[in-house]
N, CA, C and O atoms as a CHARMM CRD file, in Angstrom:
* protein
*
  388
    1    1 UNK  N    -12.32000  -5.17400  11.71200 PROA 1      0.00000
    2    1 UNK  CA   -10.76900  -5.73900  11.50900 PROA 1      0.00000
    3    1 UNK  C    -10.18500  -5.50800  10.19200 PROA 1      0.00000
    4    1 UNK  O    -10.92100  -5.35500   9.21600 PROA 1      0.00000
    5    2 UNK  N     -8.70400  -5.46800  10.07900 PROA 2      0.00000
    6    2 UNK  CA    -8.14500  -4.92500   8.98900 PROA 2      0.00000
    7    2 UNK  C     -7.86100  -6.55600   8.20300 PROA 2      0.00000
    8    2 UNK  O     -7.37300  -7.51900   8.79400 PROA 2      0.00000
    9    3 UNK  N     -8.30200  -6.54300   6.76600 PROA 3      0.00000
   10    3 UNK  CA    -7.79000  -7.93200   6.36100 PROA 3      0.00000
   11    3 UNK  C     -6.57700  -7.27600   5.60600 PROA 3      0.00000
   12    3 UNK  O     -5.49900  -7.78800   5.90900 PROA 3      0.00000
   13    4 UNK  N     -6.52400  -6.37400   4.79500 PROA 4      0.00000
   14    4 UNK  CA    -4.77000  -6.26700   4.34300 PROA 4      0.00000
   15    4 UNK  C     -4.64200  -4.38800   4.07500 PROA 4      0.00000
   16    4 UNK  O     -5.52600  -3.83900   3.41800 PROA 4      0.00000
   17    5 UNK  N     -3.77200  -3.77600   4.50600 PROA 5      0.00000
   18    5 UNK  CA    -3.53100  -2.63400   4.13500 PROA 5      0.00000
   19    5 UNK  C     -3.01300  -2.22900   2.55400 PROA 5      0.00000
   20    5 UNK  O     -2.38200  -3.07600   1.92200 PROA 5      0.00000
   21    6 UNK  N     -3.21600  -1.31800   2.13800 PROA 6      0.00000
   22    6 UNK  CA    -3.10300  -1.26500   0.43300 PROA 6      0.00000
   23    6 UNK  C     -1.69800  -0.08700   0.59800 PROA 6      0.00000
   24    6 UNK  O     -1.54300   0.65500   1.56900 PROA 6      0.00000
   25    7 UNK  N     -0.91800  -0.15400  -0.43400 PROA 7      0.00000
   26    7 UNK  CA     0.26900   0.95100  -1.21800 PROA 7      0.00000
   27    7 UNK  C      1.31000   0.50500   0.39800 PROA 7      0.00000
   28    7 UNK  O      1.54300  -0.45300   1.13600 PROA 7      0.00000
   29    8 UNK  N      1.60500   1.76400   0.24500 PROA 8      0.00000
   30    8 UNK  CA     2.83700   1.68100   1.48700 PROA 8      0.00000
   31    8 UNK  C      2.33700   2.43200   2.62500 PROA 8      0.00000
   32    8 UNK  O      3.06400   3.10000   3.35900 PROA 8      0.00000
   33    9 UNK  N      1.13800   2.31400   2.74900 PROA 9      0.00000
   34    9 UNK  CA     0.69200   2.32900   4.34200 PROA 9      0.00000
   35    9 UNK  C      1.06300   1.57800   5.49500 PROA 9      0.00000
   36    9 UNK  O      1.09200   0.37200   5.25000 PROA 9      0.00000
   37   10 UNK  N      1.41900   1.93700   6.91200 PROA 10     0.00000
   38   10 UNK  CA     1.57300   1.26700   7.84900 PROA 10     0.00000
   39   10 UNK  C      0.67100   1.87200   8.95700 PROA 10     0.00000
   40   10 UNK  O      0.45900   3.08200   9.03200 PROA 10     0.00000
   41   11 UNK  N      0.09500   0.85700   9.90800 PROA 11     0.00000
   42   11 UNK  CA    -0.21300   1.15300  11.12000 PROA 11     0.00000
   43   11 UNK  C      0.64600   1.00600  12.03400 PROA 11     0.00000
   44   11 UNK  O      1.26600  -0.05600  11.97000 PROA 11     0.00000
   45   12 UNK  N      0.98600   1.89700  13.11600 PROA 12     0.00000
   46   12 UNK  CA     2.16800   1.55000  13.89600 PROA 12     0.00000
   47   12 UNK  C      1.37200   1.81400  15.66800 PROA 12     0.00000
   48   12 UNK  O      0.70300   2.79200  16.00200 PROA 12     0.00000
   49   13 UNK  N      1.65800   0.85700  16.35400 PROA 13     0.00000
   50   13 UNK  CA     1.39800   1.29600  17.78400 PROA 13     0.00000
   51   13 UNK  C      2.49600   2.21900  18.50900 PROA 13     0.00000
   52   13 UNK  O      3.56800   1.81700  18.96200 PROA 13     0.00000
   53   14 UNK  N      2.05800   3.41700  18.52500 PROA 14     0.00000
   54   14 UNK  CA     3.31400   4.43800  19.29300 PROA 14     0.00000
   55   14 UNK  C      3.58100   4.21400  20.55700 PROA 14     0.00000
   56   14 UNK  O      2.67900   4.10700  21.38800 PROA 14     0.00000
   57   15 UNK  N      4.85200   4.11400  20.85600 PROA 15     0.00000
   58   15 UNK  CA     5.12300   4.00000  22.04400 PROA 15     0.00000
   59   15 UNK  C      5.14100   5.44000  22.83400 PROA 15     0.00000
   60   15 UNK  O      5.37500   6.47600  22.21200 PROA 15     0.00000
   61   16 UNK  N      4.85300   5.43800  24.39700 PROA 16     0.00000
   62   16 UNK  CA     4.80400   6.37800  25.15600 PROA 16     0.00000
   63   16 UNK  C      6.14700   6.87500  25.48000 PROA 16     0.00000
   64   16 UNK  O      7.05200   6.19600  25.96500 PROA 16     0.00000
   65   17 UNK  N      6.20300   8.26200  25.13600 PROA 17     0.00000
   66   17 UNK  CA     7.41600   8.91500  25.42700 PROA 17     0.00000
   67   17 UNK  C      7.80700   9.53200  26.70900 PROA 17     0.00000
   68   17 UNK  O      8.87700  10.13400  26.80600 PROA 17     0.00000
   69   18 UNK  N      6.98800   9.41000  27.69600 PROA 18     0.00000
   70   18 UNK  CA     7.06200   9.87700  29.02000 PROA 18     0.00000
   71   18 UNK  C      8.20900   9.13300  29.48400 PROA 18     0.00000
   72   18 UNK  O      8.36300   7.91400  29.41000 PROA 18     0.00000
   73   19 UNK  N      9.12400  10.12600  30.04500 PROA 19     0.00000
   74   19 UNK  CA    10.54700   9.56800  30.54200 PROA 19     0.00000
   75   19 UNK  C     10.51600  10.03600  32.22400 PROA 19     0.00000
   76   19 UNK  O      9.80300  10.93800  32.66400 PROA 19     0.00000
   77   20 UNK  N     11.34400   9.30200  32.93400 PROA 20     0.00000
   78   20 UNK  CA    11.71100   9.34700  34.21600 PROA 20     0.00000
   79   20 UNK  C     13.26100  10.17600  34.36000 PROA 20     0.00000
   80   20 UNK  O     14.28000   9.58800  33.99700 PROA 20     0.00000
   81   21 UNK  N     13.31000  11.23400  34.78200 PROA 21     0.00000
   82   21 UNK  CA    14.52900  11.79600  35.21900 PROA 21     0.00000
   83   21 UNK  C     15.30800  11.24600  36.48300 PROA 21     0.00000
   84   21 UNK  O     14.73100  10.65500  37.39600 PROA 21     0.00000
   85   22 UNK  N     16.70300  11.49900  36.45400 PROA 22     0.00000
   86   22 UNK  CA    17.37200  10.90200  37.69600 PROA 22     0.00000
   87   22 UNK  C     17.02800  10.98600  38.97500 PROA 22     0.00000
   88   22 UNK  O     17.21000  10.18700  39.89400 PROA 22     0.00000
   89   23 UNK  N     16.45800  12.13500  38.95000 PROA 23     0.00000
   90   23 UNK  CA    15.99300  12.30500  40.16200 PROA 23     0.00000
   91   23 UNK  C     14.35300  11.77100  40.53200 PROA 23     0.00000
   92   23 UNK  O     13.86700  12.01100  41.63700 PROA 23     0.00000
   93   24 UNK  N     13.71100  11.14300  39.63200 PROA 24     0.00000
   94   24 UNK  CA    12.52500  10.30300  39.73000 PROA 24     0.00000
   95   24 UNK  C     11.38200  11.51600  39.40100 PROA 24     0.00000
   96   24 UNK  O     10.26100  11.39900  39.89600 PROA 24     0.00000
   97   25 UNK  N     11.59100  12.26400  38.85300 PROA 25     0.00000
   98   25 UNK  CA    10.40200  13.38800  38.04300 PROA 25     0.00000
   99   25 UNK  C     10.17600  12.60800  36.71400 PROA 25     0.00000
  100   25 UNK  O     11.04900  12.11000  36.00300 PROA 25     0.00000
  101   26 UNK  N      8.62200  12.60100  36.49000 PROA 26     0.00000
  102   26 UNK  CA     8.26100  12.00400  35.17500 PROA 26     0.00000
  103   26 UNK  C      7.98500  13.47100  34.24700 PROA 26     0.00000
  104   26 UNK  O      7.35700  14.49400  34.52300 PROA 26     0.00000
  105   27 UNK  N      8.74200  13.06400  33.06300 PROA 27     0.00000
  106   27 UNK  CA     8.47300  14.40100  32.03700 PROA 27     0.00000
  107   27 UNK  C      7.47900  13.87800  31.00200 PROA 27     0.00000
  108   27 UNK  O      7.62400  12.81700  30.39600 PROA 27     0.00000
  109   28 UNK  N      6.37000  14.79500  30.84500 PROA 28     0.00000
  110   28 UNK  CA     5.25700  14.29200  30.15000 PROA 28     0.00000
  111   28 UNK  C      5.68200  14.31300  28.40700 PROA 28     0.00000
  112   28 UNK  O      6.52600  15.05000  27.89700 PROA 28     0.00000
  113   29 UNK  N      4.92900  13.40000  27.78000 PROA 29     0.00000
  114   29 UNK  CA     5.17100  13.29300  26.11700 PROA 29     0.00000
  115   29 UNK  C      5.22600  14.74000  25.86200 PROA 29     0.00000
  116   29 UNK  O      6.14700  14.98200  25.08100 PROA 29     0.00000
  117   30 UNK  N      4.57000  15.81800  26.23600 PROA 30     0.00000
  118   30 UNK  CA     4.67500  17.05300  25.76400 PROA 30     0.00000
  119   30 UNK  C      5.69400  17.95000  25.86100 PROA 30     0.00000
  120   30 UNK  O      5.65700  19.10000  25.42400 PROA 30     0.00000
  121   31 UNK  N      6.79600  17.32600  26.55300 PROA 31     0.00000
  122   31 UNK  CA     8.02600  18.16900  26.65300 PROA 31     0.00000
  123   31 UNK  C      8.98600  17.82300  26.06100 PROA 31     0.00000
  124   31 UNK  O     10.06100  18.41200  26.17400 PROA 31     0.00000
  125   32 UNK  N      8.77200  16.61500  25.17100 PROA 32     0.00000
  126   32 UNK  CA    10.07200  16.18000  24.31100 PROA 32     0.00000
  127   32 UNK  C      9.45800  16.59300  22.75600 PROA 32     0.00000
  128   32 UNK  O      8.30800  16.98400  22.55900 PROA 32     0.00000
  129   33 UNK  N     10.48100  16.41500  21.73600 PROA 33     0.00000
  130   33 UNK  CA    10.30200  16.48400  20.47200 PROA 33     0.00000
  131   33 UNK  C      9.14600  15.63200  20.05200 PROA 33     0.00000
  132   33 UNK  O      9.29100  14.41000  20.09400 PROA 33     0.00000
  133   34 UNK  N      8.04400  16.13400  19.66200 PROA 34     0.00000
  134   34 UNK  CA     6.87400  14.94400  19.17000 PROA 34     0.00000
  135   34 UNK  C      6.99100  14.48000  17.54000 PROA 34     0.00000
  136   34 UNK  O      6.22300  13.67100  17.01800 PROA 34     0.00000
  137   35 UNK  N      8.15200  15.18300  16.82200 PROA 35     0.00000
  138   35 UNK  CA     8.06500  14.71400  15.45200 PROA 35     0.00000
  139   35 UNK  C      8.85000  13.37200  15.00000 PROA 35     0.00000
  140   35 UNK  O      8.69900  12.70100  13.97900 PROA 35     0.00000
  141   36 UNK  N      9.77400  13.18800  16.13200 PROA 36     0.00000
  142   36 UNK  CA    10.26600  11.72000  16.03600 PROA 36     0.00000
  143   36 UNK  C      9.71400  10.88700  17.16200 PROA 36     0.00000
  144   36 UNK  O      9.63800  11.24900  18.33700 PROA 36     0.00000
  145   37 UNK  N      9.38100   9.85600  16.71900 PROA 37     0.00000
  146   37 UNK  CA     9.08400   8.97200  17.80400 PROA 37     0.00000
  147   37 UNK  C      9.22300   7.40500  17.43600 PROA 37     0.00000
  148   37 UNK  O      9.55500   7.06300  16.30100 PROA 37     0.00000
  149   38 UNK  N      8.96900   6.53900  18.39200 PROA 38     0.00000
  150   38 UNK  CA     9.23900   5.17100  18.29200 PROA 38     0.00000
  151   38 UNK  C      7.66700   4.34700  18.49600 PROA 38     0.00000
  152   38 UNK  O      6.65700   4.68700  19.11300 PROA 38     0.00000
  153   39 UNK  N      7.96400   3.21900  17.74000 PROA 39     0.00000
  154   39 UNK  CA     6.74300   2.45400  17.80100 PROA 39     0.00000
  155   39 UNK  C      6.73600   1.11600  17.20100 PROA 39     0.00000
  156   39 UNK  O      7.49200   0.76800  16.29400 PROA 39     0.00000
  157   40 UNK  N      5.89300   0.42600  17.72500 PROA 40     0.00000
  158   40 UNK  CA     5.78100  -1.14100  16.82600 PROA 40     0.00000
  159   40 UNK  C      4.95000  -1.21800  15.61700 PROA 40     0.00000
  160   40 UNK  O      3.86100  -0.64500  15.66500 PROA 40     0.00000
  161   41 UNK  N      5.27300  -1.80600  14.58600 PROA 41     0.00000
  162   41 UNK  CA     4.67800  -2.08500  13.36000 PROA 41     0.00000
  163   41 UNK  C      3.50000  -2.74000  13.31700 PROA 41     0.00000
  164   41 UNK  O      3.69900  -3.82100  12.76300 PROA 41     0.00000
  165   42 UNK  N      2.04500  -2.58000  13.72100 PROA 42     0.00000
  166   42 UNK  CA     1.22200  -3.56000  13.68700 PROA 42     0.00000
  167   42 UNK  C      0.51300  -4.24200  12.29200 PROA 42     0.00000
  168   42 UNK  O      0.19700  -5.42200  12.14400 PROA 42     0.00000
  169   43 UNK  N      0.38800  -3.30800  11.48000 PROA 43     0.00000
  170   43 UNK  CA    -0.02500  -3.80200  10.07000 PROA 43     0.00000
  171   43 UNK  C      0.83400  -3.10300   8.82500 PROA 43     0.00000
  172   43 UNK  O      1.09600  -1.91100   8.98400 PROA 43     0.00000
  173   44 UNK  N      1.15000  -3.54100   7.98500 PROA 44     0.00000
  174   44 UNK  CA     1.99800  -2.89000   6.68400 PROA 44     0.00000
  175   44 UNK  C      1.04500  -3.30700   5.38300 PROA 44     0.00000
  176   44 UNK  O      0.32500  -4.29900   5.26500 PROA 44     0.00000
  177   45 UNK  N      1.24800  -2.37100   4.57700 PROA 45     0.00000
  178   45 UNK  CA     0.67800  -2.39400   3.19800 PROA 45     0.00000
  179   45 UNK  C      1.18100  -3.45800   2.12000 PROA 45     0.00000
  180   45 UNK  O      2.22900  -4.02300   2.43300 PROA 45     0.00000
  181   46 UNK  N      0.69800  -3.76800   1.09300 PROA 46     0.00000
  182   46 UNK  CA     1.35300  -4.50200   0.12100 PROA 46     0.00000
  183   46 UNK  C      2.74400  -3.73500  -0.59300 PROA 46     0.00000
  184   46 UNK  O      3.64200  -4.39200  -1.12000 PROA 46     0.00000
  185   47 UNK  N      2.74600  -2.48400  -0.52200 PROA 47     0.00000
  186   47 UNK  CA     3.77900  -1.75800  -1.43000 PROA 47     0.00000
  187   47 UNK  C      3.52800  -0.66500  -2.12500 PROA 47     0.00000
  188   47 UNK  O      2.33900  -0.45800  -2.36900 PROA 47     0.00000
  189   48 UNK  N      4.30800   0.09900  -2.51800 PROA 48     0.00000
  190   48 UNK  CA     4.09300   1.23200  -3.34200 PROA 48     0.00000
  191   48 UNK  C      4.30700   0.70500  -4.74300 PROA 48     0.00000
  192   48 UNK  O      5.18700  -0.12900  -4.95900 PROA 48     0.00000
  193   49 UNK  N      3.24200   1.33600  -6.04400 PROA 49     0.00000
  194   49 UNK  CA     3.31200   0.92200  -7.27100 PROA 49     0.00000
  195   49 UNK  C      3.92300   2.00400  -7.62100 PROA 49     0.00000
  196   49 UNK  O      3.73200   3.16000  -7.24200 PROA 49     0.00000
  197   50 UNK  N      4.80600   1.50400  -8.49800 PROA 50     0.00000
  198   50 UNK  CA     5.70400   2.39600  -9.46400 PROA 50     0.00000
  199   50 UNK  C      5.35900   2.87400 -10.54100 PROA 50     0.00000
  200   50 UNK  O      4.17800   2.59200 -10.74100 PROA 50     0.00000
  201   51 UNK  N      5.89600   3.60100 -11.53800 PROA 51     0.00000
  202   51 UNK  CA     5.13800   4.06200 -12.71300 PROA 51     0.00000
  203   51 UNK  C      4.96400   2.80400 -13.84300 PROA 51     0.00000
  204   51 UNK  O      4.09900   2.81200 -14.71900 PROA 51     0.00000
  205   52 UNK  N      5.85800   1.83600 -13.66400 PROA 52     0.00000
  206   52 UNK  CA     5.68700   0.84800 -14.41000 PROA 52     0.00000
  207   52 UNK  C      4.46500  -0.10900 -14.08600 PROA 52     0.00000
  208   52 UNK  O      4.24200  -1.07000 -14.82200 PROA 52     0.00000
  209   53 UNK  N      3.71100   0.14900 -13.02800 PROA 53     0.00000
  210   53 UNK  CA     2.75700  -0.75700 -12.46400 PROA 53     0.00000
  211   53 UNK  C      3.30800  -1.75300 -11.66200 PROA 53     0.00000
  212   53 UNK  O      2.44900  -2.45100 -11.12400 PROA 53     0.00000
  213   54 UNK  N      4.38900  -2.02700 -11.42200 PROA 54     0.00000
  214   54 UNK  CA     5.13000  -3.06500 -10.43000 PROA 54     0.00000
  215   54 UNK  C      5.14100  -2.51900  -9.14500 PROA 54     0.00000
  216   54 UNK  O      5.31400  -1.31800  -8.93600 PROA 54     0.00000
  217   55 UNK  N      4.88700  -3.71100  -7.91200 PROA 55     0.00000
  218   55 UNK  CA     4.78500  -3.20300  -6.71900 PROA 55     0.00000
  219   55 UNK  C      6.17400  -3.40900  -6.06200 PROA 55     0.00000
  220   55 UNK  O      6.76300  -4.49000  -6.04100 PROA 55     0.00000
  221   56 UNK  N      6.61000  -2.30100  -5.55200 PROA 56     0.00000
  222   56 UNK  CA     7.97900  -2.14600  -4.67100 PROA 56     0.00000
  223   56 UNK  C      7.69400  -2.80200  -3.21100 PROA 56     0.00000
  224   56 UNK  O      6.99800  -2.27600  -2.34200 PROA 56     0.00000
  225   57 UNK  N      8.31300  -3.95300  -3.11300 PROA 57     0.00000
  226   57 UNK  CA     7.96400  -4.49800  -1.74700 PROA 57     0.00000
  227   57 UNK  C      8.39100  -3.69400  -0.72400 PROA 57     0.00000
  228   57 UNK  O      9.36000  -2.94500  -0.84700 PROA 57     0.00000
  229   58 UNK  N      7.60100  -3.81500   0.49100 PROA 58     0.00000
  230   58 UNK  CA     7.76100  -3.01900   1.77500 PROA 58     0.00000
  231   58 UNK  C      9.22500  -3.55700   2.46700 PROA 58     0.00000
  232   58 UNK  O      9.57900  -4.73000   2.58800 PROA 58     0.00000
  233   59 UNK  N     10.08500  -2.13100   2.95300 PROA 59     0.00000
  234   59 UNK  CA    11.20800  -2.59600   3.77400 PROA 59     0.00000
  235   59 UNK  C     11.13200  -3.13900   5.20500 PROA 59     0.00000
  236   59 UNK  O     12.06800  -3.68300   5.79000 PROA 59     0.00000
  237   60 UNK  N      9.92100  -2.92800   5.69200 PROA 60     0.00000
  238   60 UNK  CA     9.35500  -3.08100   7.09800 PROA 60     0.00000
  239   60 UNK  C      8.30200  -4.48100   7.25800 PROA 60     0.00000
  240   60 UNK  O      7.69600  -4.92900   6.28600 PROA 60     0.00000
  241   61 UNK  N      8.22200  -4.95000   8.34800 PROA 61     0.00000
  242   61 UNK  CA     7.08200  -5.83200   8.27100 PROA 61     0.00000
  243   61 UNK  C      6.60900  -5.51700   9.65200 PROA 61     0.00000
  244   61 UNK  O      7.22200  -4.79300  10.43600 PROA 61     0.00000
  245   62 UNK  N      5.34900  -6.17900   9.91800 PROA 62     0.00000
  246   62 UNK  CA     4.64600  -6.21900  11.09900 PROA 62     0.00000
  247   62 UNK  C      5.56900  -6.82400  12.28800 PROA 62     0.00000
  248   62 UNK  O      6.30300  -7.78600  12.06500 PROA 62     0.00000
  249   63 UNK  N      5.49600  -6.22800  13.52300 PROA 63     0.00000
  250   63 UNK  CA     6.37700  -6.65200  14.76600 PROA 63     0.00000
  251   63 UNK  C      7.68800  -5.79000  14.70400 PROA 63     0.00000
  252   63 UNK  O      8.42200  -5.81300  15.69200 PROA 63     0.00000
  253   64 UNK  N      8.02500  -5.05300  13.64600 PROA 64     0.00000
  254   64 UNK  CA     9.31300  -4.20700  13.70600 PROA 64     0.00000
  255   64 UNK  C      8.94500  -3.34500  14.78000 PROA 64     0.00000
  256   64 UNK  O      7.79900  -3.11800  15.17000 PROA 64     0.00000
  257   65 UNK  N     10.18900  -2.80700  15.29900 PROA 65     0.00000
  258   65 UNK  CA     9.91600  -1.87400  16.33900 PROA 65     0.00000
  259   65 UNK  C     10.95700  -0.85700  15.40300 PROA 65     0.00000
  260   65 UNK  O     11.96600  -1.31300  14.86400 PROA 65     0.00000
  261   66 UNK  N     10.53700   0.62700  15.29500 PROA 66     0.00000
  262   66 UNK  CA    10.73200   1.49100  14.25300 PROA 66     0.00000
  263   66 UNK  C     10.86100   2.81700  15.04300 PROA 66     0.00000
  264   66 UNK  O     10.22100   3.11000  16.05200 PROA 66     0.00000
  265   67 UNK  N     11.80800   3.58100  14.40900 PROA 67     0.00000
  266   67 UNK  CA    11.98800   5.02900  14.53600 PROA 67     0.00000
  267   67 UNK  C     11.50000   5.68600  13.62900 PROA 67     0.00000
  268   67 UNK  O     11.94800   5.45200  12.50600 PROA 67     0.00000
  269   68 UNK  N     10.53300   6.62400  13.75100 PROA 68     0.00000
  270   68 UNK  CA     9.66000   7.33500  12.43800 PROA 68     0.00000
  271   68 UNK  C      9.27700   8.76700  12.68100 PROA 68     0.00000
  272   68 UNK  O      9.16700   9.13500  13.85100 PROA 68     0.00000
  273   69 UNK  N      9.09200   9.49600  11.83800 PROA 69     0.00000
  274   69 UNK  CA     8.88200  10.85600  11.84100 PROA 69     0.00000
  275   69 UNK  C      7.63600  10.91600  11.76600 PROA 69     0.00000
  276   69 UNK  O      7.09200  10.13000  10.99000 PROA 69     0.00000
  277   70 UNK  N      6.91300  11.73800  12.44300 PROA 70     0.00000
  278   70 UNK  CA     5.37400  11.99100  12.39100 PROA 70     0.00000
  279   70 UNK  C      5.04300  13.10400  11.92300 PROA 70     0.00000
  280   70 UNK  O      5.03900  14.18400  12.51200 PROA 70     0.00000
  281   71 UNK  N      4.56700  12.73100  10.14800 PROA 71     0.00000
  282   71 UNK  CA     4.58500  13.91400   9.39000 PROA 71     0.00000
  283   71 UNK  C      3.11600  14.41300   9.37300 PROA 71     0.00000
  284   71 UNK  O      2.22900  13.78800   9.95400 PROA 71     0.00000
  285   72 UNK  N      2.87400  15.63600   8.64500 PROA 72     0.00000
  286   72 UNK  CA     1.48100  16.07400   8.46200 PROA 72     0.00000
  287   72 UNK  C      0.43800  15.09100   7.90600 PROA 72     0.00000
  288   72 UNK  O     -0.73700  15.24500   8.24100 PROA 72     0.00000
  289   73 UNK  N      0.75500  14.18100   7.15400 PROA 73     0.00000
  290   73 UNK  CA    -0.14400  13.10400   6.61500 PROA 73     0.00000
  291   73 UNK  C     -0.54800  12.13200   7.47800 PROA 73     0.00000
  292   73 UNK  O     -1.43500  11.33900   7.16100 PROA 73     0.00000
  293   74 UNK  N      0.12500  12.09700   8.77200 PROA 74     0.00000
  294   74 UNK  CA    -0.11700  11.12000   9.70700 PROA 74     0.00000
  295   74 UNK  C     -1.57100  11.31200  10.05200 PROA 74     0.00000
  296   74 UNK  O     -2.12600  12.41100  10.04900 PROA 74     0.00000
  297   75 UNK  N     -2.18700  10.09600  10.36900 PROA 75     0.00000
  298   75 UNK  CA    -3.64600   9.94600  10.97200 PROA 75     0.00000
  299   75 UNK  C     -3.71400   9.17100  12.19600 PROA 75     0.00000
  300   75 UNK  O     -3.14300   8.08400  12.28600 PROA 75     0.00000
  301   76 UNK  N     -4.28700   9.60400  13.00200 PROA 76     0.00000
  302   76 UNK  CA    -4.59300   8.70500  14.53900 PROA 76     0.00000
  303   76 UNK  C     -5.62100   7.84800  13.98900 PROA 76     0.00000
  304   76 UNK  O     -6.19800   8.35500  13.02600 PROA 76     0.00000
  305   77 UNK  N     -6.05100   6.58900  14.35500 PROA 77     0.00000
  306   77 UNK  CA    -6.99200   5.64100  13.75200 PROA 77     0.00000
  307   77 UNK  C     -7.28700   4.84200  15.35900 PROA 77     0.00000
  308   77 UNK  O     -6.34200   4.61000  16.11400 PROA 77     0.00000
  309   78 UNK  N     -8.24800   4.60100  15.59800 PROA 78     0.00000
  310   78 UNK  CA    -8.64200   3.57700  16.32800 PROA 78     0.00000
  311   78 UNK  C     -9.54600   2.59400  15.79100 PROA 78     0.00000
  312   78 UNK  O    -10.61700   2.86200  15.24500 PROA 78     0.00000
  313   79 UNK  N     -9.02400   1.33600  15.98500 PROA 79     0.00000
  314   79 UNK  CA    -9.57000  -0.06200  15.42900 PROA 79     0.00000
  315   79 UNK  C     -9.74600  -0.97500  16.59800 PROA 79     0.00000
  316   79 UNK  O     -8.80600  -1.04900  17.39000 PROA 79     0.00000
  317   80 UNK  N    -10.88600  -1.71900  16.82500 PROA 80     0.00000
  318   80 UNK  CA   -11.16200  -2.49600  17.85500 PROA 80     0.00000
  319   80 UNK  C    -10.74200  -2.11000  19.33500 PROA 80     0.00000
  320   80 UNK  O    -10.43300  -2.80400  20.30300 PROA 80     0.00000
  321   81 UNK  N    -10.85400  -0.67300  19.13600 PROA 81     0.00000
  322   81 UNK  CA   -10.25600  -0.30900  20.98100 PROA 81     0.00000
  323   81 UNK  C     -8.86600  -0.06700  20.86200 PROA 81     0.00000
  324   81 UNK  O     -8.41600   0.39900  21.90900 PROA 81     0.00000
  325   82 UNK  N     -7.98100  -0.21800  19.92800 PROA 82     0.00000
  326   82 UNK  CA    -6.84600  -0.00300  19.94100 PROA 82     0.00000
  327   82 UNK  C     -6.28400   1.30500  19.08100 PROA 82     0.00000
  328   82 UNK  O     -6.63500   1.60200  17.93900 PROA 82     0.00000
  329   83 UNK  N     -5.37700   1.97400  19.86800 PROA 83     0.00000
  330   83 UNK  CA    -4.95500   3.32700  18.66500 PROA 83     0.00000
  331   83 UNK  C     -3.92000   3.20900  18.07100 PROA 83     0.00000
  332   83 UNK  O     -3.01400   2.63900  18.67900 PROA 83     0.00000
  333   84 UNK  N     -3.71200   3.59100  16.97200 PROA 84     0.00000
  334   84 UNK  CA    -2.77000   3.31400  15.92300 PROA 84     0.00000
  335   84 UNK  C     -2.58900   4.52800  14.91800 PROA 84     0.00000
  336   84 UNK  O     -3.53600   5.02400  14.30800 PROA 84     0.00000
  337   85 UNK  N     -1.12900   5.00200  14.79800 PROA 85     0.00000
  338   85 UNK  CA    -0.99400   6.00700  13.59600 PROA 85     0.00000
  339   85 UNK  C     -0.73700   5.45700  12.32000 PROA 85     0.00000
  340   85 UNK  O     -0.03600   4.45200  12.20300 PROA 85     0.00000
  341   86 UNK  N     -1.27900   6.07000  11.29300 PROA 86     0.00000
  342   86 UNK  CA    -1.17900   5.60700  10.04200 PROA 86     0.00000
  343   86 UNK  C     -0.08500   6.48900   9.40700 PROA 86     0.00000
  344   86 UNK  O     -0.30200   7.69500   9.29000 PROA 86     0.00000
  345   87 UNK  N      1.04800   5.96700   9.00300 PROA 87     0.00000
  346   87 UNK  CA     1.97600   6.77100   8.20500 PROA 87     0.00000
  347   87 UNK  C      2.30900   5.95700   6.90900 PROA 87     0.00000
  348   87 UNK  O      1.72600   4.95100   6.50400 PROA 87     0.00000
  349   88 UNK  N      3.30500   6.56900   6.38300 PROA 88     0.00000
  350   88 UNK  CA     3.90900   5.74500   5.11600 PROA 88     0.00000
  351   88 UNK  C      5.30800   5.38300   5.31800 PROA 88     0.00000
  352   88 UNK  O      6.17400   5.94200   5.99000 PROA 88     0.00000
  353   89 UNK  N      5.35400   4.20500   4.51100 PROA 89     0.00000
  354   89 UNK  CA     7.01600   3.78800   4.61800 PROA 89     0.00000
  355   89 UNK  C      8.03000   4.72700   4.52100 PROA 89     0.00000
  356   89 UNK  O      9.09900   4.54500   5.10300 PROA 89     0.00000
  357   90 UNK  N      7.76900   5.91900   3.70900 PROA 90     0.00000
  358   90 UNK  CA     8.83500   6.82500   3.62500 PROA 90     0.00000
  359   90 UNK  C      9.09800   7.77200   4.95500 PROA 90     0.00000
  360   90 UNK  O     10.02600   8.57000   5.08000 PROA 90     0.00000
  361   91 UNK  N      8.07700   7.49600   5.89900 PROA 91     0.00000
  362   91 UNK  CA     8.29200   8.29600   7.55100 PROA 91     0.00000
  363   91 UNK  C      8.74000   7.53800   8.08000 PROA 91     0.00000
  364   91 UNK  O      8.75800   7.84800   9.27100 PROA 91     0.00000
  365   92 UNK  N      9.40900   6.09600   7.81000 PROA 92     0.00000
  366   92 UNK  CA    10.20300   5.36600   8.71800 PROA 92     0.00000
  367   92 UNK  C     11.55500   5.80800   8.57100 PROA 92     0.00000
  368   92 UNK  O     11.98200   6.01400   7.43500 PROA 92     0.00000
  369   93 UNK  N     12.34800   5.99400   9.65700 PROA 93     0.00000
  370   93 UNK  CA    13.84900   6.08600   9.58700 PROA 93     0.00000
  371   93 UNK  C     14.67800   5.21000   9.70800 PROA 93     0.00000
  372   93 UNK  O     15.78600   5.21500   9.17300 PROA 93     0.00000
  373   94 UNK  N     14.19000   4.28200  10.49300 PROA 94     0.00000
  374   94 UNK  CA    15.17100   3.18600  11.12800 PROA 94     0.00000
  375   94 UNK  C     14.13800   2.00300  11.81500 PROA 94     0.00000
  376   94 UNK  O     13.03400   2.17700  12.32900 PROA 94     0.00000
  377   95 UNK  N     14.93400   0.70000  11.62400 PROA 95     0.00000
  378   95 UNK  CA    14.32400  -0.50400  12.09800 PROA 95     0.00000
  379   95 UNK  C     15.16600  -0.55600  13.59800 PROA 95     0.00000
  380   95 UNK  O     16.33500  -0.93100  13.51000 PROA 95     0.00000
  381   96 UNK  N     14.73600  -0.26300  14.75300 PROA 96     0.00000
  382   96 UNK  CA    15.39900  -0.35400  15.76100 PROA 96     0.00000
  383   96 UNK  C     15.37500  -1.67100  16.70200 PROA 96     0.00000
  384   96 UNK  O     14.46700  -2.44600  16.40200 PROA 96     0.00000
  385   97 UNK  N     16.22200  -2.08800  17.81600 PROA 97     0.00000
  386   97 UNK  CA    15.98200  -3.18000  18.59300 PROA 97     0.00000
  387   97 UNK  C     15.56200  -2.69300  19.70900 PROA 97     0.00000
  388   97 UNK  O     15.25600  -3.44400  20.63500 PROA 97     0.00000
């Protein structure tokens, strides 16, 4: 169980990108751009520490639905049977509805 994430780390539950076409065909996740994804934030860190030792607060919070870029630093993590993707706050493009 996670007590608190550190720095600007975020754990996101990635939403499935499987889509249905107008004719009823399902397009698998592999057929679309995998670098830009959507998901719901499950856990956020305390914030990034600047050169002065001050913590810059996070701009996102748990339960925000976000559009993010899956960077090379992203890692897939399984905690208590749930799959998450660990990203940094800088990977978040937007908070969406």
